[in-house]
C-alpha positions, -999 to +999 in steps of 0.1 A: +809+651+735+816+644+698+807+613+679+812+596+646+786+571+633+792+543+609+768+535+581+747+511+603+736+540+625+730+569+601+695+575+615+709+577+650+734+603+638+706+625+625+686+623+657+716+631+678+722+662+656+685+671+663+695+672+699+725+694+692+753+669+693+783+670+669+780+637+650+802+631+620+785+607+595+794+597+560+772+570+543+802+558+523+829+559+550+852+529+554+860+515+588+895+528+584+883+563+577+860+562+607+888+551+630+912+577+616+887+605+620+878+593+655+914+594+666+922+628+650+891+645+662+886+627+696+852+613+687+833+584+702+825+558+676+788+547+674+784+514+656+765+481+653+796+465+637+811+439+662+840+433+639+850+469+640+851+468+678+876+440+677+903+463+662+933+471+684+923+508+688+892+497+708+908+468+726+937+490+738+913+518+749+928+543+724+893+549+710+860+551+728+829+534+714+793+526+720+780+494+705+744+501+695+725+471+705+691+476+688+677+486+654+650+507+669+658+544+669+640+551+702+659+523+719+691+535+704+686+570+718+676+556+752+708+535+752+730+565+743+713+587+769+717+561+796+752+549+789+767+583+783+745+602+808+735+628+782+702+647+779+682+646+747+658+672+734+653+693+703+681+718+699+683+736+666+720+743+666+734+718+641+725+711+605+708+677+602+723+672+568+760+682+571+765+687+609+777+723+606+767+748+633+736+768+624+736+806+625+707+829+631+696+850+601+672+879+600+637+873+587+642+899+560+672+879+547+651+848+540+624+863+519+621+842+487+644+816+502+618+798+523+582+789+513+558+820+514+536+804+541+567+798+563+579+833+558+545+847+568+541+825+599+577+823+613+599+850+628+631+831+636+653+814+611+686+795+612+709+789+583+736+763+575+766+778+558+778+743+549+750+732+528+727+763+525+697+748+542+673+770+562+656+759+595+627+772+615+606+760+644+576+747+625+555+716+629+586+694+625+601+710+656+569+702+675+573+666+663+609+664+674+599+678+708+571+652+713+595+625+701+622+633+726+597+638+754+584+602+748+619+589+754 
């Protein structure tokens, strides 16, 4: 299941990426760009914009969408999980910044590329070829796990 999020649900896009979902998000994308991308890439549009949902692509059923009914991120995720019957939990497979798939990298290859403490306490690392960011399962991963379990 692939998504595209409009500017009103950028935080939701990030959390869905945390759960391993492919979510295109551009904080400066026009509605026309979102619709075009959704059509070309077969993505479900996530939005809080009722005017966008009045467009013919949604009325005709050519595009799928989920109208996000709440501002609260936890309620948004519960809604998505319930309406689309998807599971949510931490899954370090996508970059939270650019949405690219992460690749495993050897510990020896991240020396001097991550903080020294992280290097000394972690053994598994992921890398995003898209934006060059490194990931590891530190305390932030524990936070994500706790957050998703609360849902």
